[in-house]
PDB file of N, CA, C and O in Angstrom:
ATOM      1  N   MET A   1       0.828  -1.195   0.000  1.00  0.00           N
ATOM      2  CA  MET A   1       0.000   0.000   0.000  1.00  0.00           C
ATOM      3  C   MET A   1       0.876   1.263   0.000  1.00  0.00           C
ATOM      4  O   MET A   1       0.582   2.233  -0.698  1.00  0.00           O
ATOM      5  N   ILE A   2       1.933   1.235   0.777  1.00  0.00           N
ATOM      6  CA  ILE A   2       2.840   2.387   0.832  1.00  0.00           C
ATOM      7  C   ILE A   2       3.528   2.577  -0.519  1.00  0.00           C
ATOM      8  O   ILE A   2       3.721   3.709  -0.962  1.00  0.00           O
ATOM      9  N   LEU A   3       3.900   1.474  -1.176  1.00  0.00           N
ATOM     10  CA  LEU A   3       4.560   1.560  -2.472  1.00  0.00           C
ATOM     11  C   LEU A   3       3.619   2.145  -3.528  1.00  0.00           C
ATOM     12  O   LEU A   3       4.055   2.917  -4.382  1.00  0.00           O
ATOM     13  N   VAL A   4       2.353   1.790  -3.481  1.00  0.00           N
ATOM     14  CA  VAL A   4       1.372   2.351  -4.414  1.00  0.00           C
ATOM     15  C   VAL A   4       1.220   3.848  -4.179  1.00  0.00           C
ATOM     16  O   VAL A   4       1.193   4.621  -5.137  1.00  0.00           O
ATOM     17  N   PHE A   5       1.120   4.265  -2.933  1.00  0.00           N
ATOM     18  CA  PHE A   5       1.026   5.687  -2.600  1.00  0.00           C
ATOM     19  C   PHE A   5       2.256   6.426  -3.092  1.00  0.00           C
ATOM     20  O   PHE A   5       2.142   7.485  -3.710  1.00  0.00           O
ATOM     21  N   TRP A   6       3.425   5.877  -2.822  1.00  0.00           N
ATOM     22  CA  TRP A   6       4.669   6.511  -3.230  1.00  0.00           C
ATOM     23  C   TRP A   6       4.719   6.672  -4.752  1.00  0.00           C
ATOM     24  O   TRP A   6       5.061   7.742  -5.255  1.00  0.00           O
ATOM     25  N   GLY A   7       4.382   5.624  -5.470  1.00  0.00           N
ATOM     26  CA  GLY A   7       4.453   5.657  -6.926  1.00  0.00           C
ATOM     27  C   GLY A   7       3.463   6.626  -7.546  1.00  0.00           C
ATOM     28  O   GLY A   7       3.805   7.331  -8.495  1.00  0.00           O
ATOM     29  N   THR A   8       2.251   6.674  -7.032  1.00  0.00           N
ATOM     30  CA  THR A   8       1.246   7.524  -7.651  1.00  0.00           C
ATOM     31  C   THR A   8       1.373   8.975  -7.230  1.00  0.00           C
ATOM     32  O   THR A   8       1.277   9.867  -8.073  1.00  0.00           O
ATOM     33  N   VAL A   9       1.580   9.228  -5.983  1.00  0.00           N
ATOM     34  CA  VAL A   9       1.573  10.602  -5.495  1.00  0.00           C
ATOM     35  C   VAL A   9       2.935  11.260  -5.635  1.00  0.00           C
ATOM     36  O   VAL A   9       3.058  12.287  -6.302  1.00  0.00           O
ATOM     37  N   VAL A  10       3.937  10.699  -5.030  1.00  0.00           N
ATOM     38  CA  VAL A  10       5.251  11.351  -4.979  1.00  0.00           C
ATOM     39  C   VAL A  10       5.912  11.370  -6.359  1.00  0.00           C
ATOM     40  O   VAL A  10       6.303  12.431  -6.846  1.00  0.00           O
ATOM     41  N   ILE A  11       6.033  10.216  -6.979  1.00  0.00           N
ATOM     42  CA  ILE A  11       6.698  10.165  -8.285  1.00  0.00           C
ATOM     43  C   ILE A  11       5.855  10.858  -9.349  1.00  0.00           C
ATOM     44  O   ILE A  11       6.400  11.517 -10.235  1.00  0.00           O
ATOM     45  N   GLY A  12       4.545  10.718  -9.273  1.00  0.00           N
ATOM     46  CA  GLY A  12       3.662  11.390 -10.220  1.00  0.00           C
ATOM     47  C   GLY A  12       3.769  12.894 -10.128  1.00  0.00           C
ATOM     48  O   GLY A  12       3.799  13.572 -11.155  1.00  0.00           O
ATOM     49  N   MET A  13       3.828  13.433  -8.923  1.00  0.00           N
ATOM     50  CA  MET A  13       3.949  14.881  -8.763  1.00  0.00           C
ATOM     51  C   MET A  13       5.318  15.383  -9.213  1.00  0.00           C
ATOM     52  O   MET A  13       5.415  16.443  -9.831  1.00  0.00           O
ATOM     53  N   ILE A  14       6.364  14.640  -8.911  1.00  0.00           N
ATOM     54  CA  ILE A  14       7.700  15.030  -9.348  1.00  0.00           C
ATOM     55  C   ILE A  14       7.758  15.026 -10.872  1.00  0.00           C
ATOM     56  O   ILE A  14       8.341  15.927 -11.476  1.00  0.00           O
ATOM     57  N   ASP A  15       7.152  14.012 -11.494  1.00  0.00           N
ATOM     58  CA  ASP A  15       7.143  13.929 -12.952  1.00  0.00           C
ATOM     59  C   ASP A  15       6.393  15.108 -13.559  1.00  0.00           C
ATOM     60  O   ASP A  15       6.826  15.655 -14.574  1.00  0.00           O
ATOM     61  N   ASN A  16       5.291  15.503 -12.965  1.00  0.00           N
ATOM     62  CA  ASN A  16       4.517  16.629 -13.488  1.00  0.00           C
ATOM     63  C   ASN A  16       5.217  17.964 -13.282  1.00  0.00           C
ATOM     64  O   ASN A  16       4.926  18.915 -14.007  1.00  0.00           O
ATOM     65  N   LEU A  17       6.114  18.068 -12.335  1.00  0.00           N
ATOM     66  CA  LEU A  17       6.825  19.318 -12.092  1.00  0.00           C
ATOM     67  C   LEU A  17       8.155  19.392 -12.832  1.00  0.00           C
ATOM     68  O   LEU A  17       8.549  20.467 -13.283  1.00  0.00           O
ATOM     69  N   VAL A  18       8.850  18.270 -12.963  1.00  0.00           N
ATOM     70  CA  VAL A  18      10.170  18.267 -13.591  1.00  0.00           C
ATOM     71  C   VAL A  18      10.059  18.179 -15.111  1.00  0.00           C
ATOM     72  O   VAL A  18      10.844  18.813 -15.817  1.00  0.00           O
ATOM     73  N   TYR A  19       9.112  17.417 -15.625  1.00  0.00           N
ATOM     74  CA  TYR A  19       8.974  17.228 -17.069  1.00  0.00           C
ATOM     75  C   TYR A  19       8.791  18.544 -17.831  1.00  0.00           C
ATOM     76  O   TYR A  19       9.443  18.724 -18.860  1.00  0.00           O
ATOM     77  N   PRO A  20       7.937  19.477 -17.380  1.00  0.00           N
ATOM     78  CA  PRO A  20       7.824  20.752 -18.111  1.00  0.00           C
ATOM     79  C   PRO A  20       9.118  21.557 -18.114  1.00  0.00           C
ATOM     80  O   PRO A  20       9.404  22.267 -19.078  1.00  0.00           O
ATOM     81  N   ILE A  21       9.892  21.454 -17.056  1.00  0.00           N
ATOM     82  CA  ILE A  21      11.157  22.191 -17.010  1.00  0.00           C
ATOM     83  C   ILE A  21      12.116  21.628 -18.046  1.00  0.00           C
ATOM     84  O   ILE A  21      12.815  22.387 -18.718  1.00  0.00           O
ATOM     85  N   LEU A  22      12.158  20.308 -18.186  1.00  0.00           N
ATOM     86  CA  LEU A  22      13.055  19.684 -19.145  1.00  0.00           C
ATOM     87  C   LEU A  22      12.559  19.858 -20.574  1.00  0.00           C
ATOM     88  O   LEU A  22      13.351  20.154 -21.468  1.00  0.00           O
ATOM     89  N   VAL A  23      11.281  19.683 -20.798  1.00  0.00           N
ATOM     90  CA  VAL A  23      10.722  19.744 -22.137  1.00  0.00           C
ATOM     91  C   VAL A  23      10.486  21.181 -22.575  1.00  0.00           C
ATOM     92  O   VAL A  23      10.553  21.467 -23.770  1.00  0.00           O
ATOM     93  N   GLY A  24      10.215  22.085 -21.657  1.00  0.00           N
ATOM     94  CA  GLY A  24       9.897  23.465 -21.993  1.00  0.00           C
ATOM     95  C   GLY A  24      10.981  24.154 -22.801  1.00  0.00           C
ATOM     96  O   GLY A  24      10.667  24.939 -23.695  1.00  0.00           O
ATOM     97  N   ASN A  25      12.235  23.887 -22.516  1.00  0.00           N
ATOM     98  CA  ASN A  25      13.328  24.510 -23.263  1.00  0.00           C
ATOM     99  C   ASN A  25      13.428  23.965 -24.675  1.00  0.00           C
ATOM    100  O   ASN A  25      13.743  24.709 -25.604  1.00  0.00           O
ATOM    101  N   ARG A  26      13.169  22.693 -24.848  1.00  0.00           N
ATOM    102  CA  ARG A  26      13.238  22.101 -26.181  1.00  0.00           C
ATOM    103  C   ARG A  26      12.086  22.567 -27.051  1.00  0.00           C
ATOM    104  O   ARG A  26      12.243  22.720 -28.262  1.00  0.00           O
ATOM    105  N   LEU A  27      10.931  22.793 -26.445  1.00  0.00           N
ATOM    106  CA  LEU A  27       9.771  23.248 -27.199  1.00  0.00           C
ATOM    107  C   LEU A  27       9.775  24.751 -27.415  1.00  0.00           C
ATOM    108  O   LEU A  27       8.953  25.272 -28.168  1.00  0.00           O
ATOM    109  N   ARG A  28      10.689  25.449 -26.767  1.00  0.00           N
ATOM    110  CA  ARG A  28      10.743  26.905 -26.789  1.00  0.00           C
ATOM    111  C   ARG A  28       9.432  27.497 -26.285  1.00  0.00           C
ATOM    112  O   ARG A  28       8.904  28.453 -26.853  1.00  0.00           O
ATOM    113  N   GLN A  29       8.921  26.912 -25.215  1.00  0.00           N
ATOM    114  CA  GLN A  29       7.715  27.382 -24.562  1.00  0.00           C
ATOM    115  C   GLN A  29       8.046  27.742 -23.127  1.00  0.00           C
ATOM    116  O   GLN A  29       9.002  27.233 -22.541  1.00  0.00           O
ATOM    117  N   HIS A  30       7.245  28.620 -22.582  1.00  0.00           N
ATOM    118  CA  HIS A  30       7.388  28.949 -21.170  1.00  0.00           C
ATOM    119  C   HIS A  30       7.027  27.709 -20.348  1.00  0.00           C
ATOM    120  O   HIS A  30       6.206  26.897 -20.776  1.00  0.00           O
ATOM    121  N   THR A  31       7.629  27.567 -19.190  1.00  0.00           N
ATOM    122  CA  THR A  31       7.408  26.396 -18.343  1.00  0.00           C
ATOM    123  C   THR A  31       5.939  26.238 -17.970  1.00  0.00           C
ATOM    124  O   THR A  31       5.430  25.118 -17.930  1.00  0.00           O
ATOM    125  N   VAL A  32       5.259  27.334 -17.699  1.00  0.00           N
ATOM    126  CA  VAL A  32       3.849  27.253 -17.313  1.00  0.00           C
ATOM    127  C   VAL A  32       3.014  26.742 -18.485  1.00  0.00           C
ATOM    128  O   VAL A  32       2.112  25.927 -18.292  1.00  0.00           O
ATOM    129  N   VAL A  33       3.303  27.210 -19.689  1.00  0.00           N
ATOM    130  CA  VAL A  33       2.572  26.749 -20.866  1.00  0.00           C
ATOM    131  C   VAL A  33       2.819  25.263 -21.095  1.00  0.00           C
ATOM    132  O   VAL A  33       1.889  24.513 -21.392  1.00  0.00           O
ATOM    133  N   ALA A  34       4.071  24.840 -20.956  1.00  0.00           N
ATOM    134  CA  ALA A  34       4.396  23.425 -21.117  1.00  0.00           C
ATOM    135  C   ALA A  34       3.703  22.584 -20.053  1.00  0.00           C
ATOM    136  O   ALA A  34       3.200  21.502 -20.353  1.00  0.00           O
ATOM    137  N   PHE A  35       3.672  23.064 -18.824  1.00  0.00           N
ATOM    138  CA  PHE A  35       3.006  22.339 -17.748  1.00  0.00           C
ATOM    139  C   PHE A  35       1.511  22.198 -18.025  1.00  0.00           C
ATOM    140  O   PHE A  35       0.947  21.113 -17.879  1.00  0.00           O
ATOM    141  N   LEU A  36       0.872  23.299 -18.426  1.00  0.00           N
ATOM    142  CA  LEU A  36      -0.560  23.243 -18.730  1.00  0.00           C
ATOM    143  C   LEU A  36      -0.840  22.352 -19.934  1.00  0.00           C
ATOM    144  O   LEU A  36      -1.861  21.667 -19.976  1.00  0.00           O
ATOM    145  N   ALA A  37       0.059  22.359 -20.908  1.00  0.00           N
ATOM    146  CA  ALA A  37      -0.106  21.485 -22.069  1.00  0.00           C
ATOM    147  C   ALA A  37      -0.018  20.015 -21.668  1.00  0.00           C
ATOM    148  O   ALA A  37      -0.773  19.182 -22.169  1.00  0.00           O
ATOM    149  N   ILE A  38       0.895  19.705 -20.773  1.00  0.00           N
ATOM    150  CA  ILE A  38       1.038  18.324 -20.313  1.00  0.00           C
ATOM    151  C   ILE A  38      -0.168  17.902 -19.497  1.00  0.00           C
ATOM    152  O   ILE A  38      -0.717  16.823 -19.717  1.00  0.00           O
ATOM    153  N   VAL A  39      -0.586  18.732 -18.564  1.00  0.00           N
ATOM    154  CA  VAL A  39      -1.738  18.397 -17.725  1.00  0.00           C
ATOM    155  C   VAL A  39      -3.000  18.277 -18.578  1.00  0.00           C
ATOM    156  O   VAL A  39      -3.778  17.339 -18.408  1.00  0.00           O
ATOM    157  N   GLY A  40      -3.202  19.219 -19.489  1.00  0.00           N
ATOM    158  CA  GLY A  40      -4.360  19.151 -20.372  1.00  0.00           C
ATOM    159  C   GLY A  40      -4.303  17.954 -21.300  1.00  0.00           C
ATOM    160  O   GLY A  40      -5.321  17.310 -21.555  1.00  0.00           O
ATOM    161  N   GLY A  41      -3.118  17.656 -21.804  1.00  0.00           N
ATOM    162  CA  GLY A  41      -2.957  16.487 -22.672  1.00  0.00           C
ATOM    163  C   GLY A  41      -3.256  15.191 -21.944  1.00  0.00           C
ATOM    164  O   GLY A  41      -3.899  14.299 -22.498  1.00  0.00           O
ATOM    165  N   VAL A  42      -2.798  15.083 -20.715  1.00  0.00           N
ATOM    166  CA  VAL A  42      -3.078  13.877 -19.934  1.00  0.00           C
ATOM    167  C   VAL A  42      -4.570  13.779 -19.625  1.00  0.00           C
ATOM    168  O   VAL A  42      -5.137  12.687 -19.647  1.00  0.00           O
ATOM    169  N   ALA A  43      -5.205  14.911 -19.338  1.00  0.00           N
ATOM    170  CA  ALA A  43      -6.638  14.895 -19.045  1.00  0.00           C
ATOM    171  C   ALA A  43      -7.451  14.488 -20.273  1.00  0.00           C
ATOM    172  O   ALA A  43      -8.450  13.780 -20.149  1.00  0.00           O
ATOM    173  N   LEU A  44      -7.028  14.929 -21.454  1.00  0.00           N
ATOM    174  CA  LEU A  44      -7.773  14.613 -22.673  1.00  0.00           C
ATOM    175  C   LEU A  44      -7.415  13.257 -23.275  1.00  0.00           C
ATOM    176  O   LEU A  44      -8.299  12.507 -23.686  1.00  0.00           O
ATOM    177  N   PHE A  45      -6.125  12.942 -23.327  1.00  0.00           N
ATOM    178  CA  PHE A  45      -5.674  11.772 -24.068  1.00  0.00           C
ATOM    179  C   PHE A  45      -5.110  10.648 -23.202  1.00  0.00           C
ATOM    180  O   PHE A  45      -4.744   9.597 -23.727  1.00  0.00           O
ATOM    181  N   GLY A  46      -5.036  10.848 -21.896  1.00  0.00           N
ATOM    182  CA  GLY A  46      -4.450   9.827 -21.032  1.00  0.00           C
ATOM    183  C   GLY A  46      -2.929   9.904 -21.074  1.00  0.00           C
ATOM    184  O   GLY A  46      -2.358  10.989 -21.187  1.00  0.00           O
ATOM    185  N   THR A  47      -2.292   8.775 -20.985  1.00  0.00           N
ATOM    186  CA  THR A  47      -0.830   8.736 -20.926  1.00  0.00           C
ATOM    187  C   THR A  47      -0.184   9.318 -22.181  1.00  0.00           C
ATOM    188  O   THR A  47       0.843   9.989 -22.092  1.00  0.00           O
ATOM    189  N   SER A  48      -0.770   9.070 -23.337  1.00  0.00           N
ATOM    190  CA  SER A  48      -0.186   9.606 -24.567  1.00  0.00           C
ATOM    191  C   SER A  48      -0.255  11.135 -24.607  1.00  0.00           C
ATOM    192  O   SER A  48       0.404  11.761 -25.438  1.00  0.00           O
ATOM    193  N   GLY A  49      -1.043  11.735 -23.721  1.00  0.00           N
ATOM    194  CA  GLY A  49      -1.129  13.185 -23.638  1.00  0.00           C
ATOM    195  C   GLY A  49       0.147  13.841 -23.164  1.00  0.00           C
ATOM    196  O   GLY A  49       0.322  15.046 -23.346  1.00  0.00           O
ATOM    197  N   LEU A  50       1.047  13.074 -22.556  1.00  0.00           N
ATOM    198  CA  LEU A  50       2.351  13.620 -22.176  1.00  0.00           C
ATOM    199  C   LEU A  50       3.092  14.133 -23.403  1.00  0.00           C
ATOM    200  O   LEU A  50       3.847  15.102 -23.317  1.00  0.00           O
ATOM    201  N   VAL A  51       2.881  13.494 -24.531  1.00  0.00           N
ATOM    202  CA  VAL A  51       3.514  13.917 -25.773  1.00  0.00           C
ATOM    203  C   VAL A  51       2.551  14.752 -26.612  1.00  0.00           C
ATOM    204  O   VAL A  51       2.941  15.785 -27.157  1.00  0.00           O
ATOM    205  N   LEU A  52       1.301  14.317 -26.719  1.00  0.00           N
ATOM    206  CA  LEU A  52       0.342  14.985 -27.589  1.00  0.00           C
ATOM    207  C   LEU A  52      -0.005  16.400 -27.129  1.00  0.00           C
ATOM    208  O   LEU A  52      -0.185  17.289 -27.962  1.00  0.00           O
ATOM    209  N   GLY A  53      -0.101  16.619 -25.834  1.00  0.00           N
ATOM    210  CA  GLY A  53      -0.447  17.942 -25.321  1.00  0.00           C
ATOM    211  C   GLY A  53       0.533  19.015 -25.754  1.00  0.00           C
ATOM    212  O   GLY A  53       0.119  19.992 -26.379  1.00  0.00           O
ATOM    213  N   PRO A  54       1.813  18.874 -25.449  1.00  0.00           N
ATOM    214  CA  PRO A  54       2.795  19.884 -25.881  1.00  0.00           C
ATOM    215  C   PRO A  54       2.912  20.013 -27.401  1.00  0.00           C
ATOM    216  O   PRO A  54       3.131  21.110 -27.914  1.00  0.00           O
ATOM    217  N   VAL A  55       2.767  18.895 -28.124  1.00  0.00           N
ATOM    218  CA  VAL A  55       2.846  18.957 -29.582  1.00  0.00           C
ATOM    219  C   VAL A  55       1.687  19.778 -30.139  1.00  0.00           C
ATOM    220  O   VAL A  55       1.882  20.607 -31.028  1.00  0.00           O
ATOM    221  N   LEU A  56       0.487  19.549 -29.623  1.00  0.00           N
ATOM    222  CA  LEU A  56      -0.668  20.298 -30.110  1.00  0.00           C
ATOM    223  C   LEU A  56      -0.581  21.781 -29.754  1.00  0.00           C
ATOM    224  O   LEU A  56      -0.983  22.633 -30.546  1.00  0.00           O
ATOM    225  N   VAL A  57      -0.065  22.090 -28.580  1.00  0.00           N
ATOM    226  CA  VAL A  57       0.102  23.503 -28.208  1.00  0.00           C
ATOM    227  C   VAL A  57       1.145  24.168 -29.102  1.00  0.00           C
ATOM    228  O   VAL A  57       0.950  25.305 -29.531  1.00  0.00           O
ATOM    229  N   SER A  58       2.240  23.482 -29.386  1.00  0.00           N
ATOM    230  CA  SER A  58       3.267  24.037 -30.274  1.00  0.00           C
ATOM    231  C   SER A  58       2.734  24.228 -31.685  1.00  0.00           C
ATOM    232  O   SER A  58       3.002  25.249 -32.319  1.00  0.00           O
ATOM    233  N   LEU A  59       1.988  23.259 -32.176  1.00  0.00           N
ATOM    234  CA  LEU A  59       1.408  23.364 -33.506  1.00  0.00           C
ATOM    235  C   LEU A  59       0.415  24.523 -33.583  1.00  0.00           C
ATOM    236  O   LEU A  59       0.406  25.276 -34.556  1.00  0.00           O
ATOM    237  N   THR A  60      -0.413  24.659 -32.563  1.00  0.00           N
ATOM    238  CA  THR A  60      -1.372  25.758 -32.527  1.00  0.00           C
ATOM    239  C   THR A  60      -0.661  27.105 -32.481  1.00  0.00           C
ATOM    240  O   THR A  60      -1.066  28.036 -33.177  1.00  0.00           O
ATOM    241  N   ALA A  61       0.382  27.225 -31.682  1.00  0.00           N
ATOM    242  CA  ALA A  61       1.136  28.481 -31.602  1.00  0.00           C
ATOM    243  C   ALA A  61       1.781  28.813 -32.945  1.00  0.00           C
ATOM    244  O   ALA A  61       1.789  29.972 -33.360  1.00  0.00           O
ATOM    245  N   PHE A  62       2.317  27.808 -33.622  1.00  0.00           N
ATOM    246  CA  PHE A  62       2.921  28.028 -34.937  1.00  0.00           C
ATOM    247  C   PHE A  62       1.879  28.498 -35.945  1.00  0.00           C
ATOM    248  O   PHE A  62       2.125  29.448 -36.690  1.00  0.00           O
ATOM    249  N   LEU A  63       0.727  27.850 -35.977  1.00  0.00           N
ATOM    250  CA  LEU A  63      -0.315  28.239 -36.921  1.00  0.00           C
ATOM    251  C   LEU A  63      -0.855  29.632 -36.631  1.00  0.00           C
ATOM    252  O   LEU A  63      -1.125  30.396 -37.558  1.00  0.00           O
ATOM    253  N   MET A  64      -1.013  29.968 -35.366  1.00  0.00           N
ATOM    254  CA  MET A  64      -1.494  31.309 -35.012  1.00  0.00           C
ATOM    255  C   MET A  64      -0.474  32.376 -35.395  1.00  0.00           C
ATOM    256  O   MET A  64      -0.856  33.442 -35.878  1.00  0.00           O
ATOM    257  N   GLU A  65       0.798  32.113 -35.192  1.00  0.00           N
ATOM    258  CA  GLU A  65       1.852  33.063 -35.568  1.00  0.00           C
ATOM    259  C   GLU A  65       1.901  33.251 -37.081  1.00  0.00           C
ATOM    260  O   GLU A  65       2.055  34.373 -37.564  1.00  0.00           O
ATOM    261  N   THR A  66       1.770  32.161 -37.825  1.00  0.00           N
ATOM    262  CA  THR A  66       1.746  32.241 -39.284  1.00  0.00           C
ATOM    263  C   THR A  66       0.542  33.042 -39.757  1.00  0.00           C
ATOM    264  O   THR A  66       0.660  33.880 -40.650  1.00  0.00           O
ATOM    265  N   TRP A  67      -0.607  32.786 -39.164  1.00  0.00           N
ATOM    266  CA  TRP A  67      -1.828  33.514 -39.524  1.00  0.00           C
ATOM    267  C   TRP A  67      -1.694  35.001 -39.197  1.00  0.00           C
ATOM    268  O   TRP A  67      -2.115  35.857 -39.975  1.00  0.00           O
ATOM    269  N   ARG A  68      -1.098  35.299 -38.029  1.00  0.00           N
ATOM    270  CA  ARG A  68      -0.915  36.697 -37.641  1.00  0.00           C
ATOM    271  C   ARG A  68      -0.013  37.419 -38.630  1.00  0.00           C
ATOM    272  O   ARG A  68      -0.297  38.558 -39.000  1.00  0.00           O
ATOM    273  N   LYS A  69       1.061  36.784 -39.063  1.00  0.00           N
ATOM    274  CA  LYS A  69       1.972  37.409 -40.027  1.00  0.00           C
ATOM    275  C   LYS A  69       1.300  37.612 -41.383  1.00  0.00           C
ATOM    276  O   LYS A  69       1.505  38.636 -42.034  1.00  0.00           O
ATOM    277  N   ARG A  70       0.509  36.646 -41.801  1.00  0.00           N
ATOM    278  CA  ARG A  70      -0.136  36.741 -43.114  1.00  0.00           C
ATOM    279  C   ARG A  70      -1.249  37.777 -43.140  1.00  0.00           C
ATOM    280  O   ARG A  70      -1.558  38.324 -44.199  1.00  0.00           O
ATOM    281  N   THR A  71      -1.851  38.052 -42.000  1.00  0.00           N
ATOM    282  CA  THR A  71      -2.959  39.007 -41.970  1.00  0.00           C
ATOM    283  C   THR A  71      -2.543  40.348 -41.371  1.00  0.00           C
ATOM    284  O   THR A  71      -3.401  41.139 -40.977  1.00  0.00           O
ATOM    285  N   ALA A  72      -1.250  40.614 -41.297  1.00  0.00           N
ATOM    286  CA  ALA A  72      -0.770  41.889 -40.763  1.00  0.00           C
ATOM    287  C   ALA A  72      -1.213  43.027 -41.682  1.00  0.00           C
ATOM    288  O   ALA A  72      -1.407  42.828 -42.881  1.00  0.00           O
ATOM    289  N   ASP A  73      -1.365  44.182 -41.128  1.00  0.00           N
ATOM    290  CA  ASP A  73      -1.747  45.394 -41.866  1.00  0.00           C
ATOM    291  C   ASP A  73      -3.103  45.288 -42.528  1.00  0.00           C
ATOM    292  O   ASP A  73      -3.338  45.938 -43.547  1.00  0.00           O
ATOM    293  N   GLY A  74      -4.001  44.491 -41.981  1.00  0.00           N
ATOM    294  CA  GLY A  74      -5.354  44.414 -42.508  1.00  0.00           C
ATOM    295  C   GLY A  74      -5.515  43.594 -43.769  1.00  0.00           C
ATOM    296  O   GLY A  74      -6.587  43.606 -44.373  1.00  0.00           O
ATOM    297  N   ARG A  75      -4.486  42.885 -44.182  1.00  0.00           N
ATOM    298  CA  ARG A  75      -4.581  42.050 -45.397  1.00  0.00           C
ATOM    299  C   ARG A  75      -5.330  40.763 -45.085  1.00  0.00           C
ATOM    300  O   ARG A  75      -5.407  40.346 -43.930  1.00  0.00           O
ATOM    301  N   THR A  76      -5.874  40.144 -46.109  1.00  0.00           N
ATOM    302  CA  THR A  76      -6.478  38.820 -45.931  1.00  0.00           C
ATOM    303  C   THR A  76      -5.376  37.782 -45.970  1.00  0.00           C
ATOM    304  O   THR A  76      -4.255  38.082 -46.379  1.00  0.00           O
ATOM    305  N   ALA A  77      -5.678  36.579 -45.555  1.00  0.00           N
ATOM    306  CA  ALA A  77      -4.675  35.518 -45.535  1.00  0.00           C
ATOM    307  C   ALA A  77      -4.207  35.175 -46.945  1.00  0.00           C
ATOM    308  O   ALA A  77      -3.052  34.797 -47.136  1.00  0.00           O
ATOM    309  N   GLU A  78      -5.091  35.303 -47.935  1.00  0.00           N
ATOM    310  CA  GLU A  78      -4.707  35.002 -49.315  1.00  0.00           C
ATOM    311  C   GLU A  78      -3.735  36.041 -49.869  1.00  0.00           C
ATOM    312  O   GLU A  78      -2.877  35.711 -50.687  1.00  0.00           O
ATOM    313  N   GLU A  79      -3.861  37.282 -49.434  1.00  0.00           N
ATOM    314  CA  GLU A  79      -2.973  38.351 -49.899  1.00  0.00           C
ATOM    315  C   GLU A  79      -1.642  38.343 -49.150  1.00  0.00           C
ATOM    316  O   GLU A  79      -0.669  38.933 -49.621  1.00  0.00           O
ATOM    317  N   GLY A  80      -1.583  37.685 -47.990  1.00  0.00           N
ATOM    318  CA  GLY A  80      -0.432  37.780 -47.104  1.00  0.00           C
ATOM    319  C   GLY A  80       0.868  37.275 -47.668  1.00  0.00           C
ATOM    320  O   GLY A  80       1.926  37.800 -47.323  1.00  0.00           O
ATOM    321  N   GLY A  81       0.831  36.286 -48.515  1.00  0.00           N
ATOM    322  CA  GLY A  81       2.065  35.811 -49.147  1.00  0.00           C
ATOM    323  C   GLY A  81       2.916  35.139 -48.173  1.00  0.00           C
ATOM    324  O   GLY A  81       4.001  34.670 -48.520  1.00  0.00           O
TER     325      GLY A  81
END
């Protein structure tokens, strides 16, 4: 019983706190954004959300940045080039 508690609570919490710090630099995301992406990914996708959450947040940020650049100065996305 103690081993189950240790594995789920202590190691799980350490993993949720340390993983964003390690992955956040590689993703070029702020630690809080990476943490929320991981927590949200796990809530939506389960264990695979550890990877899918940050990937989807990075993809969304990239698409939003591209859209913002293409529509700068009041242009439409088709005119943005």
